[in-house]
C-alpha positions as a Markdown table, in Angstrom:
| # | Residue | x | y | z |
|---|---|---|---|---|
| 1 | Met | -3.1 | 30.9 | 20.5 |
| 2 | Leu | -4.0 | 28.8 | 23.4 |
| 3 | Arg | -7.7 | 27.5 | 22.0 |
| 4 | Leu | -6.2 | 26.8 | 18.7 |
| 5 | Val | -3.4 | 24.7 | 20.2 |
| 6 | Thr | -5.8 | 23.0 | 22.5 |
| 7 | Arg | -7.7 | 22.2 | 19.7 |
| 8 | Leu | -5.1 | 20.5 | 17.3 |
| 9 | Thr | -3.4 | 19.0 | 20.2 |
| 10 | Asn | -6.8 | 17.5 | 21.0 |
| 11 | Leu | -7.3 | 16.3 | 17.4 |
| 12 | Thr | -4.0 | 14.8 | 17.0 |
| 13 | Phe | -0.9 | 12.8 | 18.1 |
| 14 | Ala | 0.8 | 16.2 | 19.2 |
| 15 | Asp | 1.6 | 17.6 | 22.4 |
| 16 | Arg | 3.0 | 20.8 | 21.1 |
| 17 | Ala | 2.4 | 23.5 | 18.1 |
| 18 | Phe | 5.1 | 26.0 | 17.0 |
| 19 | Phe | 3.0 | 28.3 | 14.6 |
| 20 | Ala | 4.7 | 30.1 | 11.6 |
| 21 | Asn | 3.3 | 32.3 | 8.9 |
| 22 | Ser | 3.7 | 29.4 | 6.0 |
| 23 | Gly | 4.1 | 26.0 | 4.9 |
| 24 | Ala | 7.5 | 26.9 | 3.9 |
| 25 | Ala | 8.5 | 28.1 | 7.3 |
| 26 | Ala | 6.8 | 25.4 | 9.0 |
| 27 | Asn | 8.9 | 22.9 | 7.4 |
| 28 | Glu | 12.0 | 24.9 | 8.0 |
| 29 | Ala | 11.2 | 24.5 | 11.9 |
| 30 | Ala | 10.4 | 20.7 | 11.4 |
| 31 | Leu | 13.9 | 20.2 | 9.5 |
| 32 | Lys | 15.8 | 22.5 | 12.0 |
| 33 | Leu | 14.1 | 20.7 | 15.0 |
| 34 | Ala | 14.9 | 16.9 | 13.4 |
| 35 | Arg | 18.2 | 17.9 | 13.1 |
| 36 | Arg | 18.7 | 19.2 | 16.5 |
| 37 | Tyr | 17.0 | 16.3 | 18.1 |
| 38 | Ala | 19.1 | 14.1 | 16.3 |
| 39 | Ile | 22.7 | 16.1 | 17.0 |
| 40 | Asp | 21.6 | 16.6 | 20.7 |
| 41 | Asn | 21.0 | 12.6 | 21.1 |
| 42 | Thr | 23.4 | 11.1 | 18.8 |
| 43 | Gly | 26.0 | 13.8 | 17.8 |
| 44 | Pro | 27.2 | 15.5 | 14.4 |
| 45 | Gln | 27.2 | 12.7 | 12.4 |
| 46 | Lys | 23.2 | 12.3 | 12.4 |
| 47 | Val | 22.0 | 14.7 | 9.9 |
| 48 | Lys | 20.9 | 13.2 | 6.4 |
| 49 | Ile | 17.5 | 14.0 | 5.2 |
| 50 | Ile | 15.8 | 11.3 | 3.1 |
| 51 | Ser | 12.9 | 13.0 | 0.8 |
| 52 | Phe | 11.3 | 12.1 | -2.4 |
| 53 | Thr | 11.4 | 13.0 | -5.9 |
| 54 | Gln | 8.7 | 15.5 | -7.4 |
| 55 | Ser | 8.0 | 16.3 | -3.9 |
| 56 | Phe | 7.5 | 20.0 | -2.6 |
| 57 | His | 8.0 | 21.3 | 0.6 |
| 58 | Gly | 8.8 | 25.2 | 0.1 |
| 59 | Arg | 11.0 | 27.9 | -1.2 |
| 60 | Thr | 13.3 | 28.7 | 1.4 |
| 61 | Leu | 17.3 | 27.4 | 0.9 |
| 62 | Phe | 16.5 | 24.4 | 3.1 |
| 63 | Thr | 13.3 | 23.7 | 2.2 |
| 64 | Val | 14.2 | 23.8 | -1.8 |
| 65 | Ser | 17.3 | 21.8 | -1.1 |
| 66 | Val | 14.9 | 19.3 | 0.6 |
| 67 | Gly | 12.3 | 19.2 | -2.2 |
| 68 | Gly | 12.7 | 16.8 | -5.2 |
| 69 | Gln | 12.2 | 19.3 | -7.9 |
| 70 | Pro | 15.6 | 20.9 | -9.1 |
| 71 | Lys | 13.9 | 23.5 | -11.0 |
| 72 | Tyr | 13.4 | 25.2 | -7.6 |
| 73 | Ala | 16.7 | 25.1 | -6.5 |
| 74 | Glu | 18.5 | 26.0 | -9.8 |
| 75 | Gly | 20.2 | 29.4 | -9.8 |
| 76 | Phe | 20.8 | 30.1 | -6.1 |
| 77 | Gly | 24.0 | 28.4 | -5.8 |
| 78 | Pro | 24.9 | 25.2 | -4.0 |
| 79 | Thr | 22.2 | 23.7 | -1.9 |
| 80 | Leu | 22.4 | 22.0 | 1.4 |
| 81 | Gln | 24.0 | 19.0 | 1.7 |
| 82 | Gly | 23.3 | 15.6 | 3.4 |
| 83 | Ile | 20.0 | 15.1 | 1.8 |
| 84 | Thr | 19.0 | 12.2 | -0.2 |
| 85 | His | 16.1 | 12.0 | -2.9 |
| 86 | Leu | 14.5 | 8.9 | -3.4 |
| 87 | Pro | 11.5 | 7.5 | -6.0 |
| 88 | Tyr | 8.2 | 8.1 | -4.3 |
| 89 | Asn | 6.5 | 4.7 | -3.1 |
| 90 | Asp | 9.8 | 2.7 | -3.3 |
| 91 | Leu | 9.9 | 1.1 | 0.0 |
| 92 | Ala | 13.0 | -1.3 | -0.8 |
| 93 | Ala | 15.0 | 2.0 | -1.9 |
| 94 | Ala | 13.8 | 3.8 | 1.6 |
| 95 | Arg | 15.1 | 0.8 | 3.7 |
| 96 | Ala | 18.0 | 0.7 | 1.7 |
| 97 | Ala | 19.1 | 4.6 | 2.2 |
| 98 | Ile | 17.8 | 5.0 | 6.1 |
| 99 | Gly | 20.5 | 4.1 | 8.5 |
| 100 | Pro | 22.3 | 5.2 | 11.6 |
| 101 | Gln | 23.7 | 8.8 | 10.3 |
| 102 | Thr | 20.0 | 9.6 | 9.0 |
| 103 | Cys | 18.2 | 12.2 | 11.3 |
| 104 | Ala | 14.9 | 12.5 | 9.4 |
| 105 | Val | 12.4 | 11.2 | 6.2 |
| 106 | Ile | 9.7 | 13.8 | 5.4 |
| 107 | Val | 7.5 | 12.5 | 3.0 |
| 108 | Glu | 3.7 | 14.1 | 1.9 |
| 109 | Pro | 0.8 | 11.5 | 2.4 |
| 110 | Val | -0.6 | 12.4 | -0.9 |
| 111 | Gln | 2.2 | 14.1 | -3.3 |
| 112 | Gly | 0.6 | 17.5 | -4.4 |
| 113 | Glu | 3.1 | 18.9 | -6.9 |
| 114 | Gly | 4.2 | 15.3 | -8.2 |
| 115 | Gly | 0.9 | 14.9 | -9.7 |
| 116 | Val | -1.6 | 14.3 | -6.6 |
| 117 | Leu | -0.3 | 10.7 | -6.2 |
| 118 | Pro | -1.2 | 9.3 | -3.0 |
| 119 | Ala | 1.2 | 6.8 | -0.9 |
| 120 | Asp | 1.0 | 3.4 | -0.7 |
| 121 | Pro | -0.2 | 2.5 | 3.0 |
| 122 | Ala | 2.6 | 0.0 | 3.0 |
| 123 | Phe | 5.1 | 2.5 | 1.8 |
| 124 | Leu | 4.5 | 5.0 | 4.9 |
| 125 | Gln | 4.0 | 1.9 | 7.1 |
| 126 | Gly | 7.3 | 0.6 | 6.2 |
| 127 | Leu | 8.8 | 4.2 | 6.6 |
| 128 | Arg | 7.3 | 4.1 | 10.0 |
| 129 | Glu | 9.1 | 0.8 | 11.0 |
| 130 | Ala | 12.6 | 1.9 | 9.2 |
| 131 | Cys | 12.4 | 5.0 | 10.9 |
| 132 | Asp | 11.7 | 3.4 | 14.4 |
| 133 | Gln | 14.5 | 0.8 | 13.5 |
| 134 | His | 17.2 | 3.6 | 13.3 |
| 135 | Gly | 16.2 | 6.2 | 15.6 |
| 136 | Val | 15.0 | 8.6 | 12.4 |
| 137 | Leu | 12.0 | 11.0 | 12.9 |
| 138 | Leu | 9.4 | 10.5 | 10.5 |
| 139 | Ile | 7.9 | 13.9 | 9.3 |
| 140 | Phe | 4.6 | 14.2 | 7.5 |
| 141 | Asp | 4.3 | 17.1 | 5.2 |
| 142 | Glu | 0.5 | 18.0 | 5.1 |
| 143 | Val | 0.9 | 21.3 | 4.3 |
| 144 | Gln | -1.7 | 20.4 | 1.2 |
| 145 | Thr | -3.2 | 17.4 | 2.4 |
| 146 | Gly | -4.1 | 18.6 | 6.1 |
| 147 | Val | -7.3 | 19.9 | 7.8 |
| 148 | Gly | -10.1 | 17.8 | 5.9 |
| 149 | Arg | -8.7 | 17.4 | 2.1 |
| 150 | Thr | -8.4 | 13.9 | 2.2 |
| 151 | Gly | -11.4 | 12.7 | 4.2 |
| 152 | Ser | -9.7 | 12.8 | 7.3 |
| 153 | Phe | -8.9 | 15.7 | 9.2 |
| 154 | Tyr | -5.0 | 14.9 | 8.7 |
| 155 | Ala | -4.1 | 12.3 | 6.0 |
| 156 | Tyr | -2.3 | 10.3 | 8.2 |
| 157 | Met | -5.3 | 9.5 | 10.1 |
| 158 | Gly | -6.7 | 7.8 | 7.4 |
| 159 | Tyr | -3.1 | 5.8 | 6.8 |
| 160 | Gly | -3.3 | 4.3 | 10.2 |
| 161 | Val | 0.6 | 5.8 | 10.0 |
| 162 | Thr | 1.2 | 8.3 | 12.9 |
| 163 | Pro | 4.4 | 10.7 | 12.5 |
| 164 | Asp | 6.8 | 12.3 | 14.8 |
| 165 | Ile | 6.5 | 15.7 | 13.6 |
| 166 | Leu | 3.6 | 17.0 | 11.3 |
| 167 | Thr | 3.6 | 20.5 | 9.4 |
| 168 | Thr | 0.2 | 21.9 | 8.1 |
| 169 | Ala | -0.7 | 25.3 | 6.6 |
| 170 | Lys | -3.0 | 26.6 | 3.7 |
| 171 | Ala | -6.3 | 25.1 | 4.7 |
| 172 | Leu | -5.4 | 25.7 | 8.3 |
| 173 | Gly | -6.1 | 29.1 | 7.9 |
| 174 | Asn | -8.8 | 29.1 | 4.9 |
| 175 | Gly | -6.5 | 31.5 | 2.7 |
| 176 | Phe | -5.1 | 33.5 | 5.7 |
| 177 | Leu | -1.5 | 33.1 | 6.7 |
| 178 | Ile | -0.8 | 30.7 | 9.1 |
| 179 | Gly | 1.8 | 27.5 | 9.4 |
| 180 | Ala | 2.1 | 25.2 | 12.0 |
| 181 | Met | 4.4 | 22.0 | 13.1 |
| 182 | Leu | 2.9 | 19.8 | 15.5 |
| 183 | Thr | 5.1 | 17.4 | 17.4 |
| 184 | Thr | 5.5 | 15.6 | 20.9 |
| 185 | Asp | 6.8 | 16.8 | 24.1 |
| 186 | Lys | 10.0 | 15.0 | 23.9 |
| 187 | Ile | 10.8 | 16.3 | 20.6 |
| 188 | Ala | 10.0 | 19.5 | 20.8 |
| 189 | Ala | 12.0 | 20.1 | 24.1 |
| 190 | His | 15.0 | 20.2 | 22.1 |
| 191 | Phe | 13.8 | 23.6 | 20.7 |
| 192 | Lys | 14.8 | 25.4 | 23.8 |
| 193 | Val | 14.3 | 29.2 | 24.3 |
| 194 | Gly | 16.1 | 31.3 | 21.5 |
| 195 | Val | 16.9 | 28.0 | 19.3 |
| 196 | His | 14.5 | 29.0 | 16.6 |
| 197 | Gly | 11.7 | 31.8 | 16.8 |
| 198 | Thr | 9.0 | 33.8 | 14.6 |
| 199 | Thr | 7.7 | 37.3 | 14.8 |
| 200 | Tyr | 4.0 | 36.9 | 13.5 |
| 201 | Gly | 3.5 | 33.0 | 14.1 |
| 202 | Gly | 0.6 | 32.4 | 16.3 |
| 203 | Asn | -0.7 | 36.3 | 16.4 |
| 204 | Pro | -4.2 | 36.5 | 17.7 |
| 205 | Leu | -5.9 | 37.3 | 14.4 |
| 206 | Gly | -4.2 | 34.4 | 12.3 |
| 207 | Ala | -5.0 | 31.9 | 15.6 |
| 208 | Ala | -8.4 | 33.3 | 15.4 |
| 209 | Ile | -9.2 | 32.2 | 12.2 |
| 210 | Ala | -7.7 | 29.1 | 12.1 |
| 211 | Asp | -9.4 | 28.0 | 15.5 |
| 212 | Lys | -12.8 | 28.5 | 13.8 |
| 213 | Val | -11.4 | 26.8 | 10.7 |
| 214 | Val | -10.4 | 23.6 | 12.7 |
| 215 | Glu | -13.5 | 23.6 | 14.9 |
| 216 | Leu | -15.7 | 23.9 | 11.8 |
| 217 | Ile | -13.6 | 21.3 | 9.2 |
| 218 | Ser | -13.3 | 18.8 | 11.9 |
| 219 | Asp | -16.9 | 18.1 | 12.3 |
| 220 | Pro | -17.3 | 14.4 | 11.9 |
| 221 | Ala | -20.2 | 15.3 | 9.6 |
| 222 | Val | -17.8 | 17.4 | 7.2 |
| 223 | Leu | -15.5 | 14.9 | 6.8 |
| 224 | Glu | -17.9 | 12.3 | 5.9 |
| 225 | Gly | -19.3 | 14.6 | 3.4 |
| 226 | Val | -15.7 | 14.6 | 1.9 |
| 227 | Gln | -15.5 | 11.1 | 1.6 |
| 228 | Gln | -19.0 | 10.7 | 0.1 |
| 229 | Arg | -18.4 | 13.2 | -2.5 |
| 230 | Ser | -14.8 | 12.0 | -3.4 |
| 231 | Val | -16.4 | 8.4 | -4.1 |
| 232 | Ala | -19.1 | 10.2 | -6.3 |
| 233 | Ile | -16.7 | 12.3 | -8.2 |
| 234 | Lys | -14.2 | 9.6 | -8.9 |
| 235 | Ala | -17.2 | 7.0 | -10.1 |
| 236 | His | -18.2 | 9.8 | -12.4 |
| 237 | Leu | -15.0 | 10.4 | -13.7 |
| 238 | Lys | -14.5 | 6.8 | -14.3 |
| 239 | Arg | -18.0 | 6.8 | -16.3 |
| 240 | Ile | -16.9 | 9.5 | -18.2 |
| 241 | Asp | -13.4 | 7.8 | -18.9 |
| 242 | Glu | -15.3 | 4.6 | -19.7 |
| 243 | Arg | -17.1 | 6.4 | -23.0 |
| 244 | Phe | -13.9 | 8.6 | -23.9 |
| 245 | Ser | -10.9 | 7.0 | -22.5 |
| 246 | Val | -9.6 | 10.5 | -22.0 |
| 247 | Phe | -7.6 | 9.7 | -18.7 |
| 248 | Lys | -4.2 | 8.1 | -18.2 |
| 249 | Glu | -5.2 | 7.3 | -14.5 |
| 250 | Ile | -7.7 | 8.7 | -12.1 |
| 251 | Cys | -6.2 | 9.1 | -8.4 |
| 252 | Gly | -6.4 | 11.7 | -5.6 |
| 253 | Lys | -7.8 | 11.3 | -2.2 |
| 254 | Gly | -10.8 | 12.5 | -1.0 |
| 255 | Leu | -11.3 | 16.3 | -2.5 |
| 256 | Leu | -7.6 | 17.1 | -3.7 |
| 257 | Pro | -7.6 | 16.4 | -7.3 |
| 258 | Asp | -5.2 | 17.2 | -9.8 |
| 259 | Arg | -6.5 | 20.2 | -11.4 |
| 260 | Arg | -3.4 | 21.0 | -13.5 |
| 261 | Arg | -3.0 | 17.8 | -15.2 |
| 262 | Thr | -7.0 | 17.0 | -15.8 |
| 263 | Arg | -6.0 | 14.8 | -18.9 |
| 264 | Arg | -3.6 | 12.8 | -17.0 |
| 265 | Cys | -4.4 | 12.3 | -13.5 |
| 266 | Leu | -7.3 | 13.1 | -11.3 |
């Protein structure tokens, strides 16, 4: 586990890692930490969370409440309060909504279930600026986009926008269950002993697998290969579309295509 922590913190903005069993558990930890940090520093009124329509952050009660797809929250009774869902890539709406009572903005740099839709660089940069202005934590959910899938080890690196908290899973274990929340010393300090925990997070087998995965995929040659293949695939799809007019839009980032809606968006 210590080898994995060292590898991840050396590669990223983070000083600390909290290990969990899944992306949902990593997001649950991130959202709890964001509220705890805001309440500790400002007071109980600073608890509002901003998310985006068509987002997906997990299947716990907290994460389905924050996720922007009502179908996942229906049938379980009242969802958590203080959560606002805004249109993705709408910077004006986000700037208008972020304020003194906001504790966190959570966003996928590339929406997964929303159609493999990349964020506009100006959108993420504007979120960073608005969060800084109002003392709000910016959370990047990189459960689907992380560990090389977009051509950068984490997608935030390709955008040049650094979050306060990042969540990662899926490719982190190459199919073996492990998730992680990455953050700074300053923010992590608000998870004092006993405030949050996990039974199996960071177990030796999961950590050993993830450590090897990170070692292999963080190789610059591997990431360069992702970028090259992405360019080649998109060029080929464009040629197909020019001949047959079958795609509404060709989108995605790196080797993260939309396999579910191939006639609409790749």
